[in-house]
C-alpha positions in Angstrom: 0.0 0.0 0.0 2.8 2.4 0.9 4.6 1.7 -2.4 3.1 4.7 -4.0 4.9 8.0 -4.9 3.0 11.0 -6.1 5.1 13.6 -7.9 4.4 16.7 -10.0 6.9 17.9 -12.6 7.3 21.6 -12.5 9.5 24.0 -14.6 9.5 27.2 -16.6 7.9 27.0 -20.0 10.0 25.1 -22.5 12.5 23.6 -20.1 11.5 20.0 -21.1 8.8 18.7 -18.7 6.6 16.9 -21.3 9.7 15.5 -23.0 10.9 14.1 -19.7 7.6 12.4 -19.0 7.7 10.9 -22.6 11.1 9.3 -21.9 10.1 8.0 -18.5 7.1 6.3 -20.2 9.3 4.7 -22.8 11.9 3.7 -20.2 9.3 1.9 -18.1 8.0 0.0 -21.1 4.5 1.5 -21.2 4.2 0.7 -25.0 4.3 -2.4 -27.0 7.5 -2.9 -28.9 5.8 -2.3 -32.3 4.0 0.8 -31.1 5.3 4.3 -31.9 3.5 6.8 -29.7 5.5 9.7 -31.1 6.8 12.7 -29.1 5.1 15.0 -26.5 2.6 12.2 -25.9 0.8 14.1 -23.1 0.3 17.3 -25.2 -2.7 15.7 -26.7 -4.8 18.6 -27.9 -4.1 20.4 -31.2 -3.4 23.8 -29.5 -0.8 22.3 -27.2 1.0 20.6 -30.0 1.0 23.7 -32.3 2.3 26.1 -29.6 4.6 23.6 -28.0 3.3 24.4 -24.5 1.3 22.4 -21.9 -2.0 24.1 -21.1 -3.9 21.5 -19.0 -2.2 19.3 -16.4 -2.2 15.5 -17.1 -1.9 12.4 -14.9 -0.1 9.2 -15.8 1.4 6.4 -13.7 4.4 4.1 -14.2 5.6 1.0 -12.4 9.2 1.0 -11.3 10.6 -2.0 -9.3 7.8 -2.5 -6.7 6.6 1.1 -6.8 3.7 2.8 -8.5 4.7 6.4 -9.4 1.9 8.8 -10.2 3.3 11.6 -12.4 1.5 14.9 -12.9 2.7 17.0 -15.9 2.0 20.6 -15.2 1.9 23.8 -17.4 4.9 26.0 -17.3 3.3 29.3 -18.3 2.4 31.9 -15.6 -1.0 32.4 -17.2 -1.9 28.8 -16.3 -0.8 29.1 -12.7 -4.3 28.2 -11.6 -3.7 24.7 -13.0 -0.4 24.3 -11.2 -1.7 25.5 -7.8 -4.4 23.0 -7.6 -2.6 19.9 -8.9 0.2 20.4 -6.4 -2.3 19.4 -3.8 -2.2 15.8 -5.2 1.6 15.5 -4.9 4.0 14.6 -2.1 7.1 15.7 -4.0 8.1 17.7 -7.1 10.7 17.3 -9.7 11.9 20.8 -10.6 13.4 21.0 -14.0 15.9 23.8 -14.8 17.6 24.5 -18.1 21.4 24.1 -17.8 21.9 27.4 -19.7 19.0 29.6 -18.8 18.9 28.7 -15.1 15.9 29.6 -12.9 13.4 31.8 -14.8 10.5 33.9 -13.4 8.1 31.0 -13.8 10.5 28.6 -12.0 10.3 31.0 -9.1 6.5 31.1 -9.2 5.8 27.3 -9.2 8.7 26.6 -6.8 7.3 29.2 -4.3 3.9 27.4 -4.5 5.4 24.0 -3.9 7.7 25.0 -1.1 4.8 26.8 0.6 2.8 23.5 0.6 5.8 21.8 2.4 6.5 19.5 -0.6 9.9 17.8 -0.9 11.8 18.8 -4.1 14.2 17.0 -6.4 16.1 19.3 -8.8 17.0 18.1 -12.3 19.4 20.3 -14.3 18.2 19.5 -17.8 19.8 20.0 -21.3 23.4 19.7 -20.2 24.2 18.7 -23.8 23.6 22.3 -24.9 26.6 24.5 -25.8 27.4 27.3 -23.3 25.7 25.3 -20.6 26.7 26.0 -17.0 25.3 23.3 -14.8 27.4 24.1 -11.6 26.4 27.8 -11.7 22.7 26.9 -12.3 22.8 24.5 -9.2 24.1 27.5 -7.1 21.3 29.7 -8.5 18.7 27.1 -7.6 20.0 26.9 -4.1 19.9 30.7 -3.7 16.3 30.7 -5.1 15.2 28.1 -2.6 16.9 30.0 0.2 15.2 33.3 -0.8 11.8 31.6 -1.0 12.2 30.5 2.6 12.7 26.8 2.1 13.0 24.6 5.2 16.3 22.8 6.2 14.9 19.5 4.8 13.9 21.2 1.5 17.3 22.9 1.1 18.9 19.4 1.4 17.6 18.5 -2.1 19.1 15.8 -4.3 20.2 17.1 -7.7 20.5 15.2 -11.0 22.0 16.3 -14.3 21.0 15.0 -17.8 19.3 15.5 -21.1 15.6 14.4 -21.3 15.9 14.5 -25.1 18.8 12.1 -25.2 17.2 9.9 -22.5 19.7 9.9 -19.6 20.1 11.3 -16.1 23.1 11.1 -13.8 24.3 12.4 -10.5 27.4 13.9 -12.2 26.9 15.8 -15.5 30.5 14.9 -16.7 29.6 11.2 -16.5 26.6 10.6 -18.8 24.6 7.3 -18.2 22.3 5.6 -20.7 18.9 5.7 -19.0 16.7 7.2 -16.2 17.6 4.7 -13.4 19.3 7.4 -11.3 16.2 9.7 -11.5 13.7 7.0 -10.7 15.8 5.7 -7.8 16.0 9.3 -6.4 12.2 9.6 -6.6 11.7 6.3 -4.7 14.3 7.1 -2.1 13.7 10.9 -1.4 10.0 11.5 -2.1 8.0 10.5 1.0 5.2 7.9 0.7 1.7 9.5 1.0 0.7 10.2 4.6 -2.2 8.1 5.7 -4.3 9.3 8.7 -7.0 7.2 10.2 -10.6 8.2 9.9 -13.5 8.5 7.5 -13.3 9.2 3.8 -11.9 12.5 2.6 -11.0 13.3 -1.0 -10.7 16.7 -2.7 -11.6 17.2 -6.4 -8.5 18.8 -7.9 -9.3 18.3 -11.6 -12.0 16.9 -13.8 -12.5 15.0 -17.0 -15.5 14.7 -19.3 -16.8 11.6 -21.1 -19.7 11.7 -23.5 -20.9 8.4 -22.0 -20.8 9.0 -18.2 -20.6 12.9 -18.0 -18.2 14.7 -15.7 -15.6 12.7 -13.8 -14.0 13.9 -10.6 -10.2 13.4 -10.2 -8.3 13.8 -7.0 -6.3 12.1 -4.3 -7.8 10.2 -1.5 -6.6 12.0 1.6 -8.1 9.7 4.2 -10.0 6.5 4.5 -11.1 4.3 1.5 -13.5 4.9 -1.3 -15.4 2.0 -2.8 -17.7 1.3 -5.8 -21.4 2.0 -5.1 -20.6 3.7 -1.8 -23.0 6.4 -0.7 -21.0 9.7 -0.1 -21.6 13.3 0.9 -20.3 16.1 -1.5 -19.2 19.1 0.6 -19.4 22.2 -1.6 -16.9 25.1 -1.3 -19.5 27.1 0.7 -20.1 24.2 3.2 -23.4 23.0 1.6 -23.7 19.2 1.7 -25.2 17.1 -1.2 -25.8 13.4 -0.8 -24.6 11.2 -3.8 -23.3 7.8 -4.7 -20.1 6.5 -6.4 -20.9 4.5 -9.5 -17.4 3.6 -10.7 -13.8 4.1 -9.6 -10.7 4.2 -11.9 -7.0 4.5 -11.1 -4.3 5.6 -13.5 -2.3 2.9 -15.2 0.3 4.0 -17.8 -1.4 6.5 -20.1 -4.9 5.2 -19.4 -7.2 4.4 -16.5 -8.4 1.0 -15.2 -11.6 0.2 -13.2 -11.0 -0.9 -9.6 -13.4 -1.9 -6.8 -11.8 0.4 -4.2 -9.0 3.0 -3.7 -7.1 3.5 -0.5 -5.7 6.7 1.0 -2.7 8.1 -0.9 -3.6 7.0 -4.4 -5.0 9.3 -7.1 -8.2 8.2 -8.7 -11.2 9.2 -11.0 -14.7 9.0 -9.6 -17.7 8.5 -11.9 -21.3 9.1 -11.0 -21.2 12.2 -8.7 -23.3 15.0 -10.0 -22.9 18.8 -9.6 -19.4 18.9 -8.2 -16.8 21.7 -8.7 -13.1 21.8 -8.3 -12.2 22.3 -4.6 -15.2 20.3 -3.3 -14.7 17.5 -0.9 -16.0 13.9 -1.3 -16.6 12.8 2.3 -18.2 10.2 4.5 -22.0 9.8 4.1 -22.9 10.2 7.7 -20.1 12.3 9.2 -18.8 14.6 6.3 -15.7 16.6 7.1 -14.5 19.2 4.6 -10.9 19.6 3.5 -9.4 23.1 3.2 -10.7 24.8 0.1 -8.1 25.5 -2.7 -7.5 29.2 -3.0 -6.5 30.5 -6.4 -4.7 33.8 -7.3 -7.0 36.6 -8.6 -7.2 37.3 -12.3 -5.3 40.4 -13.5 -6.9 41.2 -16.9 -10.3 41.3 -18.5 -11.7 41.5 -22.0 -15.1 42.1 -23.4 -16.6 39.1 -25.3 -19.6 39.9 -27.5 -21.6 38.3 -30.3 -20.4 38.8 -33.9 -22.4 41.7 -35.4 -20.2 42.4 -38.4 -21.7 42.3 -42.0 -20.1 38.9 -42.4 -21.6 37.2 -39.3 -22.8 33.6 -39.6 -20.9 32.9 -42.8 -18.2 30.6 -41.3 -19.4 29.6 -37.8 -22.3 27.5 -36.7 -22.6 28.9 -33.1 -23.2 32.6 -33.3 -26.0 33.6 -30.9 -25.5 35.1 -27.4 -27.0 32.0 -25.8 -24.4 29.8 -27.5 -21.5 32.0 -26.3 -22.9 32.3 -22.8 -23.4 28.5 -22.4 -19.8 27.9 -23.6 -18.3 30.4 -21.2 -20.3 28.8 -18.3 -18.9 25.4 -19.3 -15.4 26.8 -19.3 -15.9 28.1 -15.8 -16.4 24.5 -14.5 -12.8 23.5 -15.2 -10.9 26.8 -15.7 -10.5 27.9 -12.1 -8.7 31.2 -12.7 -11.5 32.5 -15.1 -14.4 34.7 -14.1 -17.4 35.8 -16.3 -19.3 38.9 -15.4 -22.4 40.1 -17.3 -22.5 43.7 -18.6 -25.4 46.1 -19.3 -25.8 44.6 -22.7 -27.4 41.1 -22.9 -25.0 40.2 -25.7 -21.7 41.0 -24.0 -19.7 39.7 -21.0 -16.5 40.7 -19.3 -14.2 37.7 -19.1 -11.5 37.9 -16.4 -8.3 35.9 -16.8 -4.6 35.6 -15.7 -3.1 37.2 -18.8 -3.2 37.5 -22.6 -2.2 33.8 -23.2 -4.8 32.5 -20.8 -7.6 34.4 -22.6 -6.3 33.8 -26.1 -6.3 30.0 -25.5 -10.0 30.2 -24.6 -10.8 32.2 -27.7 -8.7 29.9 -30.0 -10.5 26.8 -28.5 -13.9 28.4 -29.1 -13.2 29.3 -32.7 -12.1 25.7 -33.4 -15.3 24.5 -32.0 -17.3 26.5 -34.5 -18.1 29.7 -32.5 -18.1 33.2 -33.9 -17.5 36.1 -31.5 -15.9 39.5 -31.1 -13.4 40.5 -28.4 -12.4 44.0 -27.2 -9.1 45.4 -26.0 -7.6 43.6 -22.9 -7.8 45.8 -19.8 -5.8 45.4 -16.6 -7.8 45.2 -13.3 -7.3 48.2 -11.1 -7.8 47.8 -7.3 -8.1 50.4 -4.5 -5.8 49.5 -1.6 -6.0 51.8 1.5 -7.5 54.5 -0.7 -4.7 54.4 -3.3 -5.4 53.4 -6.9 -3.2 50.4 -7.6 -2.4 48.3 -10.6 -0.8 44.9 -11.2 3.0 45.0 -11.6 5.0 42.2 -13.4 8.5 41.1 -13.1 9.9 41.0 -16.7 13.1 39.1 -17.7 14.6 39.6 -21.1 17.7 37.8 -22.4 19.0 39.6 -25.5 22.3 40.0 -27.5 24.5 42.6 -25.8 24.6 44.9 -28.8 20.8 45.5 -28.8 20.2 45.6 -25.1 20.0 49.4 -25.2 17.0 49.3 -27.5 15.2 46.9 -25.1 15.9 49.1 -22.1 14.6 52.2 -23.9 11.4 50.4 -25.0 10.6 49.1 -21.5 11.4 52.4 -19.7 9.0 54.2 -22.1 6.3 52.0 -20.7 7.1 52.9 -17.1 9.4 49.9 -16.5 12.3 50.1 -14.1 15.6 48.3 -14.7 16.5 46.2 -11.6 19.3 43.9 -12.7 21.7 43.8 -15.8 24.3 41.1 -16.1 26.2 39.2 -18.7 25.1 35.5 -19.2 27.3 33.9 -21.9 27.0 35.9 -25.1 23.7 37.4 -23.9 22.7 40.3 -21.7 20.3 39.3 -18.9 17.9 42.2 -18.0 15.3 42.2 -15.2 12.6 44.9 -14.9 9.6 45.8 -12.8 6.8 47.0 -15.2 3.1 47.6 -15.0 1.0 44.8 -16.6 -0.4 47.5 -19.0 3.1 48.1 -20.3 3.5 44.4 -21.3 0.5 44.5 -23.6 1.9 45.2 -27.1 5.6 45.1 -25.8 6.6 41.7 -27.2 6.1 42.8 -30.9 8.2 45.9 -30.4 11.0 44.1 -28.6 11.2 41.3 -31.2 11.3 43.9 -34.0 14.0 45.9 -32.3 16.2 42.9 -31.6 15.6 41.1 -35.0 13.7 38.3 -33.2 16.5 37.4 -30.8 15.1 38.4 -27.5 13.7 35.8 -25.1 11.0 37.3 -22.8 9.3 36.0 -19.7 7.2 37.6 -17.1 5.2 36.8 -13.9 2.9 38.8 -11.6 4.7 40.4 -8.7 1.8 42.1 -6.9 -0.1 45.4 -6.8 1.6 48.8 -6.6 0.3 52.4 -6.9 -0.7 53.6 -10.4 2.3 54.5 -12.5 0.6 57.1 -14.8 -0.2 57.1 -18.5 1.7 54.8 -20.8 2.0 55.8 -24.5 -0.4 53.9 -26.8 0.2 52.6 -30.3 1.9 55.4 -32.2 0.4 54.8 -35.7 -3.1 55.2 -36.9 -4.9 52.6 -39.0 -6.2 52.3 -42.6 -10.0 51.7 -42.6 -12.1 50.4 -45.4 -14.6 52.9 -46.9 -16.6 50.3 -48.8 -17.7 46.6 -48.8 -16.5 44.4 -51.6 -13.4 42.6 -52.8 -9.9 44.1 -52.5 -8.0 44.7 -55.8 -4.3 44.6 -56.5 -4.5 47.8 -58.4 -5.9 49.8 -55.4 -3.5 48.2 -52.9 -0.6 49.0 -55.2 -1.6 52.7 -55.5 -2.1 53.0 -51.7 1.1 51.3 -50.5 2.8 54.6 -49.8 0.1 55.2 -47.1 1.1 52.3 -44.9 1.5 48.6 -44.5 -1.4 46.3 -45.4 -2.9 43.4 -43.4 -5.0 42.0 -46.3 -4.1 40.5 -49.6 -5.7 41.3 -53.0 -8.9 39.4 -53.8 -10.2 39.2 -50.2 -13.7 40.1 -49.1 -13.9 43.1 -46.8 -16.6 45.3 -45.3 -16.9 49.0 -44.4 -15.2 49.8 -41.1 -12.7 46.9 -41.3 -9.1 47.7 -40.5 -7.0 46.9 -43.5 -3.5 48.1 -42.4 -1.4 50.5 -40.4 -1.1 54.1 -41.4 2.3 55.8 -41.6 0.9 58.8 -39.6 -0.7 58.8 -36.2 -4.3 59.5 -37.4 -6.8 57.0 -38.9 -7.3 57.1 -42.7 -10.4 55.8 -44.6 -9.4 54.3 -47.9 -11.2 52.5 -50.8 -9.3 49.4 -52.0 -12.2 47.8 -53.9 -11.8 50.1 -56.9 -10.6 48.4 -60.1 -8.6 49.9 -62.9 -10.7 51.8 -65.5 -10.2 49.7 -68.7 -10.2 51.1 -72.2 -9.6 49.5 -75.6 -6.5 51.7 -76.1 -3.1 50.3 -75.1 0.2 52.2 -74.9 3.5 50.8 -74.0 4.7 51.7 -70.5 1.4 52.8 -69.0 0.5 49.2 -67.9 3.0 48.8 -65.1 2.9 45.5 -63.3 1.6 45.8 -59.7 4.3 45.1 -57.1 2.7 44.5 -53.7 4.5 43.9 -50.4 3.3 40.8 -48.6 0.4 41.4 -46.2 1.3 41.3 -42.4 -0.4 38.4 -40.7 -1.0 38.6 -37.0 -1.5 35.8 -34.6 -4.4 36.0 -32.1 -2.2 37.3 -29.3 -0.6 39.9 -31.6 -4.1 41.1 -32.6 -5.1 41.4 -28.9 -2.0 43.4 -28.2 -2.4 45.6 -31.3 -6.0 46.8 -31.0 -7.1 50.0 -29.2 -10.2 50.8 -27.1 -12.4 51.7 -30.1 -11.6 48.4 -32.0 -12.7 44.8 -31.9 -11.2 41.5 -33.2 -13.8 39.5 -35.1 -12.9 35.8 -34.6 -14.6 33.1 -36.7 -13.5 29.4 -37.4 -11.7 30.5 -40.6 -10.7 34.1 -40.2 -9.6 36.8 -37.8 -10.4 40.4 -38.8 -9.7 43.7 -37.0 -12.5 46.2 -37.2 -13.7 49.5 -35.7 -16.5 49.2 -33.1 -18.5 51.8 -35.1 -18.3 50.8 -38.8 -19.3 54.1 -40.6 -17.3 57.3 -40.6 -20.3 59.2 -39.3 -20.8 57.0 -36.3 -17.1 57.1 -35.5 -17.1 60.9 -35.4 -20.3 61.1 -33.2 -18.8 58.5 -30.7 -15.2 59.7 -30.8 -15.4 61.2 -27.3 -16.2 57.9 -25.7 -12.7 56.5 -26.3 -10.6 59.5 -25.4 
């Protein structure tokens, strides 16, 4: 019974968590010899694979010697911190992965702080020691300093450390002596991670994540903290607010490899999935039928940003999406709230619009991208930071921003960040790169990534995390350039775009359907300009050599969803449909824009 180890794998984004889990699964023979499961096995939805990031935490288990090791793969991005906070409740230990060149990054600090605060035992893995310029010994020192600064206990500071390369499939206690497999790591997990604590008493299990099946509905996943849970057992569901609902367990499943198997009962310390309980939410406690006792409710950090979600009311609505009504969008947002703990949805004065609160731009953009892939059409407004009043002072969220950039262009980055009320805290050399750390308002980060990447020819590596709330820093300069707005509805022509290229850069290609009020490009000046790009060339039957110049058109600029969200201003919307993303003015006609101009000043 005690041969169970529950571990979470935590790290900064892109330091190799999911790759490590892949290799452990292969090493412990979870697949048939003729089966090729591919790479990044756990990143199983399209968005995770395309972006190369983990968005939702996953559970797997492996057998090693006589031990069952439950592994939880967690997201590395600050915007999905809500996921990390709640799944750490299921773990008795964490494997902290750190890149052998980059060292501890802001997100490493964030997740490590959460784990140490819960009193969890860490094992440190310095990954990617096969990289050139890697500095494993320095990184080990940095991790020790980080633990000390975060207030780790004596026991936590006495952490085992391993070096290796997940990609090449080895881990060793000495990075100069590579091994051939993961034995050292799995031995360290079995030896140093404590077995789950089992206290005597009636059943207690907290729901820390959920799954959905079209056959049985919602499935509660969590770790049995006390007692035993059995099939067909009557239980009490204690809600977050203390309300008690009587229910019954229909089926129990435990994790086995990548899948789940049905079992008659699960003892304290193991992680399981419970089928048959209705109306539960994350954080609820499944307890004894007669004497229910509630476990401490999971607290989640507050959202820092909100966006307006509204129905698509552009001239092209309903052409590409199937789900376009306000009822469709509202139902979908409510469904998302069930599993996305860090999200909030607040109604507005309009019945067709909602304010959706999230942890950051990536958190909100993943929701929008998922909705468009499911066939929804909607419009979203400019992201706004949430301002609080603390002791009568207006305060805003402040982020810690880390930029690694080639030394020769570091001056440009410092200038860009300080323009947005950022303060330079640390500047030091790190190999051939300059390592910069700033304190900057969250408002200043919106739209910053594009400018920094342009200024550094794409070589900057940026990461940021929420630091806390500080007094309002004053006005931050907005987008400098105005936009080119369509005067007419129709199809763009190469002739018109060619003649207007000296007015700015275009976001649309020739031969694309557009409507009045759509944003077609960026103006070279700071004011908006209305243009007509649907006009064709007047043809005659006369021809003269030299008058028919070929059109030479610069390629259109294509934005990703996050780039659109960072680009738009208060009087603009992004129209999102399953096939397209268009930028538009909220008021489509020139007249309406003039009448309502004061609203957005």
